[in-house]
Biopython code that builds the backbone (N, CA, C, O; Angstrom):
import numpy as np
from Bio.PDB.StructureBuilder import StructureBuilder

atoms = [
    (1, "THR", "N", (4.924, -22.996, 5.963)),
    (1, "THR", "CA", (5.529, -23.497, 4.639)),
    (1, "THR", "C", (6.376, -22.261, 4.181)),
    (1, "THR", "O", (5.841, -21.167, 4.003)),
    (2, "PRO", "N", (7.651, -22.462, 4.006)),
    (2, "PRO", "CA", (8.575, -21.442, 3.420)),
    (2, "PRO", "C", (8.331, -21.331, 1.890)),
    (2, "PRO", "O", (8.293, -22.366, 1.224)),
    (3, "TYR", "N", (8.170, -20.164, 1.328)),
    (3, "TYR", "CA", (7.897, -19.997, -0.052)),
    (3, "TYR", "C", (8.633, -18.615, -0.441)),
    (3, "TYR", "O", (8.394, -17.599, 0.212)),
    (4, "PRO", "N", (9.510, -18.607, -1.492)),
    (4, "PRO", "CA", (9.977, -19.759, -2.368)),
    (4, "PRO", "C", (11.019, -20.501, -1.481)),
    (4, "PRO", "O", (11.532, -19.999, -0.481)),
    (5, "ASN", "N", (11.264, -21.694, -1.935)),
    (5, "ASN", "CA", (12.130, -22.617, -1.231)),
    (5, "ASN", "C", (12.748, -23.568, -2.367)),
    (5, "ASN", "O", (12.019, -24.442, -2.838)),
    (6, "PRO", "N", (13.892, -23.446, -2.762)),
    (6, "PRO", "CA", (15.022, -22.750, -2.177)),
    (6, "PRO", "C", (14.892, -21.163, -2.320)),
    (6, "PRO", "O", (14.200, -20.679, -3.215)),
    (7, "PHE", "N", (15.537, -20.431, -1.465)),
    (7, "PHE", "CA", (15.393, -18.938, -1.463)),
    (7, "PHE", "C", (16.748, -18.238, -1.431)),
    (7, "PHE", "O", (17.794, -18.802, -1.109)),
    (8, "ASN", "N", (16.637, -16.953, -1.795)),
    (8, "ASN", "CA", (17.953, -16.016, -1.705)),
    (8, "ASN", "C", (17.447, -14.696, -1.850)),
    (8, "ASN", "O", (16.820, -14.393, -2.865)),
    (9, "PRO", "N", (17.674, -13.816, -0.866)),
    (9, "PRO", "CA", (18.011, -14.196, 0.505)),
    (9, "PRO", "C", (16.805, -14.134, 1.420)),
    (9, "PRO", "O", (16.981, -14.280, 2.630)),
    (10, "THR", "N", (15.602, -13.929, 0.932)),
    (10, "THR", "CA", (14.449, -13.909, 1.690)),
    (10, "THR", "C", (13.437, -14.862, 1.445)),
    (10, "THR", "O", (13.292, -15.142, 0.255)),
    (11, "THR", "N", (12.633, -15.487, 2.318)),
    (11, "THR", "CA", (11.421, -16.383, 2.007)),
    (11, "THR", "C", (10.338, -15.936, 2.952)),
    (11, "THR", "O", (10.562, -15.267, 3.961)),
    (12, "THR", "N", (9.128, -16.355, 2.555)),
    (12, "THR", "CA", (7.974, -15.942, 3.470)),
    (12, "THR", "C", (7.464, -17.379, 4.057)),
    (12, "THR", "O", (7.362, -18.414, 3.398)),
    (13, "ILE", "N", (7.201, -17.229, 5.289)),
    (13, "ILE", "CA", (6.729, -18.417, 6.052)),
    (13, "ILE", "C", (5.207, -18.266, 6.249)),
    (13, "ILE", "O", (4.722, -17.359, 6.926)),
    (14, "LEU", "N", (4.537, -19.141, 5.660)),
    (14, "LEU", "CA", (3.040, -19.114, 5.784)),
    (14, "LEU", "C", (2.563, -20.055, 6.812)),
    (14, "LEU", "O", (3.074, -21.172, 6.893)),
    (15, "PHE", "N", (1.652, -19.694, 7.576)),
    (15, "PHE", "CA", (1.056, -20.689, 8.592)),
    (15, "PHE", "C", (-0.289, -20.308, 9.144)),
    (15, "PHE", "O", (-0.612, -19.120, 9.141)),
    (16, "SER", "N", (-1.069, -21.196, 9.601)),
    (16, "SER", "CA", (-2.405, -20.939, 10.211)),
    (16, "SER", "C", (-2.420, -21.389, 11.573)),
    (16, "SER", "O", (-1.617, -22.179, 12.069)),
    (17, "VAL", "N", (-3.475, -20.784, 12.193)),
    (17, "VAL", "CA", (-3.691, -21.371, 13.604)),
    (17, "VAL", "C", (-5.181, -21.494, 13.808)),
    (17, "VAL", "O", (-5.906, -20.585, 13.404)),
    (18, "PRO", "N", (-5.681, -22.538, 14.397)),
    (18, "PRO", "CA", (-7.147, -22.851, 14.472)),
    (18, "PRO", "C", (-7.885, -21.982, 15.504)),
    (18, "PRO", "O", (-9.110, -21.894, 15.423)),
    (19, "LYS", "N", (-7.180, -21.309, 16.511)),
    (19, "LYS", "CA", (-7.793, -20.428, 17.423)),
    (19, "LYS", "C", (-6.823, -19.558, 18.033)),
    (19, "LYS", "O", (-5.629, -19.836, 17.928)),
    (20, "HIS", "N", (-7.236, -18.448, 18.714)),
    (20, "HIS", "CA", (-6.297, -17.578, 19.267)),
    (20, "HIS", "C", (-5.303, -18.322, 20.165)),
    (20, "HIS", "O", (-5.779, -18.874, 21.157)),
    (21, "GLU", "N", (-4.048, -18.405, 19.959)),
    (21, "GLU", "CA", (-3.079, -18.986, 20.709)),
    (21, "GLU", "C", (-1.659, -18.571, 20.613)),
    (21, "GLU", "O", (-1.416, -17.752, 19.727)),
    (22, "PHE", "N", (-0.675, -18.973, 21.352)),
    (22, "PHE", "CA", (0.778, -18.543, 21.339)),
    (22, "PHE", "C", (1.237, -19.436, 20.156)),
    (22, "PHE", "O", (0.857, -20.587, 19.944)),
    (23, "VAL", "N", (2.127, -18.705, 19.412)),
    (23, "VAL", "CA", (2.824, -19.395, 18.263)),
    (23, "VAL", "C", (4.295, -19.122, 18.468)),
    (23, "VAL", "O", (4.652, -18.009, 18.855)),
    (24, "SER", "N", (5.169, -20.091, 18.226)),
    (24, "SER", "CA", (6.642, -19.922, 18.216)),
    (24, "SER", "C", (7.081, -20.421, 16.856)),
    (24, "SER", "O", (6.669, -21.476, 16.375)),
    (25, "ILE", "N", (7.968, -19.581, 16.243)),
    (25, "ILE", "CA", (8.677, -20.020, 14.959)),
    (25, "ILE", "C", (10.084, -19.626, 15.197)),
    (25, "ILE", "O", (10.458, -18.474, 15.417)),
    (26, "LYS", "N", (10.830, -20.678, 15.134)),
    (26, "LYS", "CA", (12.346, -20.544, 15.189)),
    (26, "LYS", "C", (13.130, -21.260, 14.080)),
    (26, "LYS", "O", (12.692, -22.267, 13.524)),
    (27, "VAL", "N", (14.242, -20.725, 13.802)),
    (27, "VAL", "CA", (15.108, -21.349, 12.676)),
    (27, "VAL", "C", (16.298, -21.894, 13.277)),
    (27, "VAL", "O", (16.914, -21.206, 14.092)),
    (28, "TYR", "N", (16.709, -23.092, 12.961)),
    (28, "TYR", "CA", (17.905, -23.786, 13.353)),
    (28, "TYR", "C", (18.689, -24.127, 12.186)),
    (28, "TYR", "O", (18.140, -24.382, 11.114)),
    (29, "ASP", "N", (20.055, -24.147, 12.352)),
    (29, "ASP", "CA", (20.982, -24.672, 11.237)),
    (29, "ASP", "C", (20.878, -26.204, 11.307)),
    (29, "ASP", "O", (20.231, -26.776, 12.184)),
    (30, "ILE", "N", (21.536, -26.820, 10.354)),
    (30, "ILE", "CA", (21.306, -28.294, 10.174)),
    (30, "ILE", "C", (21.916, -28.939, 11.343)),
    (30, "ILE", "O", (21.569, -30.105, 11.530)),
    (31, "ASN", "N", (22.791, -28.402, 12.207)),
    (31, "ASN", "CA", (23.390, -28.891, 13.448)),
    (31, "ASN", "C", (22.496, -28.769, 14.626)),
    (31, "ASN", "O", (22.770, -29.363, 15.669)),
    (32, "GLY", "N", (21.410, -28.005, 14.506)),
    (32, "GLY", "CA", (20.449, -27.916, 15.688)),
    (32, "GLY", "C", (20.788, -26.672, 16.328)),
    (32, "GLY", "O", (20.231, -26.522, 17.415)),
    (33, "LYS", "N", (21.618, -25.650, 15.922)),
    (33, "LYS", "CA", (21.971, -24.457, 16.596)),
    (33, "LYS", "C", (20.832, -23.490, 16.197)),
    (33, "LYS", "O", (20.457, -23.410, 15.028)),
    (34, "LEU", "N", (20.280, -22.742, 17.216)),
    (34, "LEU", "CA", (19.352, -21.670, 16.906)),
    (34, "LEU", "C", (19.889, -20.510, 16.344)),
    (34, "LEU", "O", (20.706, -19.832, 16.966)),
    (35, "VAL", "N", (19.457, -20.189, 15.091)),
    (35, "VAL", "CA", (19.983, -18.920, 14.239)),
    (35, "VAL", "C", (18.988, -17.848, 14.432)),
    (35, "VAL", "O", (19.477, -16.719, 14.374)),
    (36, "SER", "N", (17.708, -17.910, 14.648)),
    (36, "SER", "CA", (16.766, -16.906, 14.466)),
    (36, "SER", "C", (15.477, -17.273, 15.175)),
    (36, "SER", "O", (14.985, -18.392, 15.035)),
    (37, "VAL", "N", (14.941, -16.362, 15.918)),
    (37, "VAL", "CA", (13.574, -16.447, 16.429)),
    (37, "VAL", "C", (12.694, -15.641, 15.576)),
    (37, "VAL", "O", (12.889, -14.426, 15.552)),
    (38, "LEU", "N", (11.759, -16.148, 14.880)),
    (38, "LEU", "CA", (11.119, -15.273, 13.888)),
    (38, "LEU", "C", (9.859, -14.707, 14.746)),
    (38, "LEU", "O", (9.484, -13.545, 14.594)),
    (39, "VAL", "N", (9.273, -15.537, 15.594)),
    (39, "VAL", "CA", (8.105, -14.938, 16.353)),
    (39, "VAL", "C", (7.863, -15.860, 17.551)),
    (39, "VAL", "O", (7.993, -17.084, 17.517)),
    (40, "GLU", "N", (7.511, -15.162, 18.571)),
    (40, "GLU", "CA", (6.985, -15.816, 19.817)),
    (40, "GLU", "C", (5.951, -14.777, 20.241)),
    (40, "GLU", "O", (6.277, -13.737, 20.814)),
    (41, "ASP", "N", (4.739, -15.084, 19.950)),
    (41, "ASP", "CA", (3.559, -14.088, 20.159)),
    (41, "ASP", "C", (2.236, -14.860, 19.986)),
    (41, "ASP", "O", (2.138, -15.994, 19.516)),
    (42, "TYR", "N", (1.213, -14.063, 20.443)),
    (42, "TYR", "CA", (-0.129, -14.699, 20.204)),
    (42, "TYR", "C", (-0.722, -14.253, 18.872)),
    (42, "TYR", "O", (-0.515, -13.127, 18.419)),
    (43, "PHE", "N", (-1.438, -15.137, 18.285)),
    (43, "PHE", "CA", (-1.982, -14.838, 16.862)),
    (43, "PHE", "C", (-3.481, -15.207, 16.936)),
    (43, "PHE", "O", (-3.819, -16.178, 17.614)),
    (44, "ASN", "N", (-4.368, -14.488, 16.282)),
    (44, "ASN", "CA", (-5.736, -14.792, 16.146)),
    (44, "ASN", "C", (-5.897, -15.953, 15.145)),
    (44, "ASN", "O", (-4.975, -16.250, 14.385)),
    (45, "GLN", "N", (-7.130, -16.639, 15.151)),
    (45, "GLN", "CA", (-7.369, -17.623, 14.296)),
    (45, "GLN", "C", (-7.175, -17.207, 12.863)),
    (45, "GLN", "O", (-7.502, -16.063, 12.546)),
    (46, "GLY", "N", (-6.679, -18.021, 11.976)),
    (46, "GLY", "CA", (-6.650, -17.651, 10.486)),
    (46, "GLY", "C", (-5.278, -17.964, 9.959)),
    (46, "GLY", "O", (-4.501, -18.685, 10.584)),
    (47, "PHE", "N", (-4.987, -17.412, 8.796)),
    (47, "PHE", "CA", (-3.786, -17.526, 7.956)),
    (47, "PHE", "C", (-2.959, -16.344, 8.249)),
    (47, "PHE", "O", (-3.511, -15.247, 8.336)),
    (48, "HIS", "N", (-1.547, -16.474, 8.428)),
    (48, "HIS", "CA", (-0.757, -15.436, 8.727)),
    (48, "HIS", "C", (0.611, -15.817, 7.856)),
    (48, "HIS", "O", (0.835, -16.945, 7.419)),
    (49, "SER", "N", (1.391, -14.787, 7.705)),
    (49, "SER", "CA", (2.656, -14.837, 6.986)),
    (49, "SER", "C", (3.668, -13.958, 7.627)),
    (49, "SER", "O", (3.304, -12.972, 8.268)),
    (50, "LEU", "N", (5.002, -14.288, 7.475)),
    (50, "LEU", "CA", (6.043, -13.487, 8.027)),
    (50, "LEU", "C", (7.287, -13.686, 7.116)),
    (50, "LEU", "O", (7.401, -14.684, 6.405)),
    (51, "ALA", "N", (8.138, -12.775, 7.164)),
    (51, "ALA", "CA", (9.324, -12.919, 6.220)),
    (51, "ALA", "C", (10.473, -13.280, 7.008)),
    (51, "ALA", "O", (10.588, -12.909, 8.176)),
    (52, "TRP", "N", (11.383, -14.035, 6.378)),
    (52, "TRP", "CA", (12.667, -14.427, 6.976)),
    (52, "TRP", "C", (13.752, -13.990, 6.125)),
    (52, "TRP", "O", (13.811, -14.410, 4.969)),
    (53, "ASP", "N", (14.598, -13.204, 6.572)),
    (53, "ASP", "CA", (15.694, -12.732, 5.838)),
    (53, "ASP", "C", (17.043, -13.468, 6.146)),
    (53, "ASP", "O", (17.587, -13.272, 7.233)),
    (54, "GLY", "N", (17.591, -14.298, 5.229)),
    (54, "GLY", "CA", (18.833, -14.954, 5.529)),
    (54, "GLY", "C", (20.113, -14.355, 4.957)),
    (54, "GLY", "O", (21.097, -15.038, 4.674)),
    (55, "THR", "N", (20.033, -13.000, 4.802)),
    (55, "THR", "CA", (21.090, -12.357, 4.253)),
    (55, "THR", "C", (22.500, -12.575, 4.913)),
    (55, "THR", "O", (23.522, -12.727, 4.244)),
    (56, "ASN", "N", (22.461, -12.577, 6.335)),
    (56, "ASN", "CA", (23.663, -12.789, 7.053)),
    (56, "ASN", "C", (24.097, -14.251, 7.306)),
    (56, "ASN", "O", (25.056, -14.497, 8.037)),
    (57, "LEU", "N", (23.380, -15.219, 6.693)),
    (57, "LEU", "CA", (23.528, -16.559, 6.928)),
    (57, "LEU", "C", (24.322, -17.072, 5.698)),
    (57, "LEU", "O", (24.336, -16.453, 4.634)),
    (58, "SER", "N", (25.006, -18.282, 5.913)),
    (58, "SER", "CA", (25.640, -18.907, 4.768)),
    (58, "SER", "C", (24.651, -19.920, 4.048)),
    (58, "SER", "O", (23.734, -20.423, 4.696)),
    (59, "SER", "N", (24.818, -20.183, 2.863)),
    (59, "SER", "CA", (24.100, -21.182, 2.057)),
    (59, "SER", "C", (24.033, -22.453, 2.828)),
    (59, "SER", "O", (24.963, -22.810, 3.553)),
    (60, "GLY", "N", (22.936, -23.138, 2.675)),
    (60, "GLY", "CA", (22.682, -24.370, 3.301)),
    (60, "GLY", "C", (21.239, -24.689, 3.571)),
    (60, "GLY", "O", (20.361, -23.999, 3.053)),
    (61, "GLN", "N", (20.949, -25.706, 4.359)),
    (61, "GLN", "CA", (19.610, -26.094, 4.705)),
    (61, "GLN", "C", (19.358, -25.732, 6.148)),
    (61, "GLN", "O", (20.211, -26.001, 6.993)),
    (62, "TYR", "N", (18.260, -25.152, 6.460)),
    (62, "TYR", "CA", (17.741, -24.676, 7.683)),
    (62, "TYR", "C", (16.488, -25.310, 8.120)),
    (62, "TYR", "O", (15.662, -25.643, 7.270)),
    (63, "LEU", "N", (16.257, -25.522, 9.487)),
    (63, "LEU", "CA", (15.051, -26.144, 9.886)),
    (63, "LEU", "C", (14.294, -25.027, 10.530)),
    (63, "LEU", "O", (14.724, -24.276, 11.405)),
    (64, "VAL", "N", (13.024, -25.019, 9.942)),
    (64, "VAL", "CA", (12.037, -23.864, 10.494)),
    (64, "VAL", "C", (11.017, -24.809, 11.350)),
    (64, "VAL", "O", (10.376, -25.736, 10.855)),
    (65, "LYS", "N", (10.982, -24.447, 12.596)),
    (65, "LYS", "CA", (10.150, -25.153, 13.570)),
    (65, "LYS", "C", (9.007, -24.273, 14.065)),
    (65, "LYS", "O", (9.248, -23.190, 14.598)),
    (66, "MET", "N", (7.846, -24.698, 13.904)),
    (66, "MET", "CA", (6.688, -23.997, 14.463)),
    (66, "MET", "C", (5.984, -24.847, 15.471)),
    (66, "MET", "O", (5.717, -26.033, 15.279)),
    (67, "GLU", "N", (5.682, -24.135, 16.621)),
    (67, "GLU", "CA", (5.004, -24.820, 17.741)),
    (67, "GLU", "C", (3.879, -23.932, 18.107)),
    (67, "GLU", "O", (4.052, -22.716, 18.185)),
    (68, "SER", "N", (2.676, -24.515, 18.345)),
    (68, "SER", "CA", (1.580, -23.740, 18.828)),
    (68, "SER", "C", (0.593, -24.797, 19.470)),
    (68, "SER", "O", (0.144, -25.728, 18.802)),
    (69, "GLY", "N", (0.289, -24.607, 20.766)),
    (69, "GLY", "CA", (-0.515, -25.498, 21.509)),
    (69, "GLY", "C", (0.162, -26.843, 21.577)),
    (69, "GLY", "O", (1.286, -27.030, 22.044)),
    (70, "SER", "N", (-0.600, -27.723, 21.087)),
    (70, "SER", "CA", (0.035, -29.271, 21.066)),
    (70, "SER", "C", (0.694, -29.529, 19.788)),
    (70, "SER", "O", (1.309, -30.583, 19.632)),
    (71, "PHE", "N", (0.606, -28.532, 18.731)),
    (71, "PHE", "CA", (1.039, -28.756, 17.336)),
    (71, "PHE", "C", (2.638, -28.400, 17.272)),
    (71, "PHE", "O", (3.110, -27.417, 17.843)),
    (72, "SER", "N", (3.279, -29.175, 16.631)),
    (72, "SER", "CA", (4.790, -29.051, 16.379)),
    (72, "SER", "C", (4.959, -29.469, 14.863)),
    (72, "SER", "O", (4.454, -30.492, 14.401)),
    (73, "LYS", "N", (5.746, -28.545, 14.116)),
    (73, "LYS", "CA", (6.150, -29.148, 12.811)),
    (73, "LYS", "C", (7.438, -28.474, 12.451)),
    (73, "LYS", "O", (7.699, -27.301, 12.719)),
    (74, "VAL", "N", (8.240, -29.332, 11.806)),
    (74, "VAL", "CA", (9.536, -28.861, 11.277)),
    (74, "VAL", "C", (9.631, -29.012, 9.791)),
    (74, "VAL", "O", (9.376, -30.090, 9.255)),
    (75, "GLN", "N", (10.016, -27.884, 9.075)),
    (75, "GLN", "CA", (10.174, -27.919, 7.683)),
    (75, "GLN", "C", (11.724, -27.528, 7.326)),
    (75, "GLN", "O", (12.437, -26.947, 8.144)),
    (76, "ILE", "N", (12.143, -27.885, 6.095)),
    (76, "ILE", "CA", (13.463, -27.528, 5.707)),
    (76, "ILE", "C", (13.337, -26.523, 4.770)),
    (76, "ILE", "O", (12.541, -26.625, 3.837)),
    (77, "ALA", "N", (14.177, -25.384, 4.962)),
    (77, "ALA", "CA", (14.275, -24.332, 3.998)),
    (77, "ALA", "C", (15.728, -24.358, 3.659)),
    (77, "ALA", "O", (16.618, -24.463, 4.503)),
    (78, "SER", "N", (15.954, -24.234, 2.109)),
    (78, "SER", "CA", (17.238, -24.205, 1.642)),
    (78, "SER", "C", (17.703, -22.783, 1.155)),
    (78, "SER", "O", (17.092, -22.246, 0.230)),
    (79, "LEU", "N", (18.701, -22.202, 1.718)),
    (79, "LEU", "CA", (19.227, -20.999, 1.336)),
    (79, "LEU", "C", (20.362, -21.128, 0.319)),
    (79, "LEU", "O", (21.353, -21.798, 0.609)),
    (80, "ILE", "N", (20.259, -20.529, -0.831)),
    (80, "ILE", "CA", (21.248, -20.737, -1.965)),
    (80, "ILE", "C", (21.597, -19.312, -2.334)),
    (80, "ILE", "O", (20.773, -18.509, -2.772)),
    (81, "LYS", "N", (23.045, -19.025, -2.099)),
    (81, "LYS", "CA", (23.436, -17.738, -2.505)),
    (81, "LYS", "C", (24.349, -17.811, -3.627)),
    (81, "LYS", "O", (24.802, -16.780, -4.123)),
]
sb = StructureBuilder()
sb.init_structure("model")
sb.init_model(0)
sb.init_chain("A")
sb.init_seg("    ")
for serial, (resi, resn, name, xyz) in enumerate(atoms, 1):
    if name == "N":
        sb.init_residue(resn, " ", resi, " ")
    sb.init_atom(name, np.array(xyz, "f"), 0.0, 1.0, " ", f" {name:<3s}", serial, name[0])
structure = sb.get_structure()
């Protein structure tokens, strides 16, 4: 979950994993083009957070996609400059 949302220029992505497993979090523009790979790594069970800096991006909506095991979720983050 991105917080704050909308954001300028940084937001924090909060996520949890039920067990030690590989997590991928990527950001795409509204057209589906990959703009940032935030993480591709193993995480222990529990709650985690990471920062996303959109300083070099234009205002607009971005898709934040998290994949872990069989779990996949996409959320919209709005960058307002």
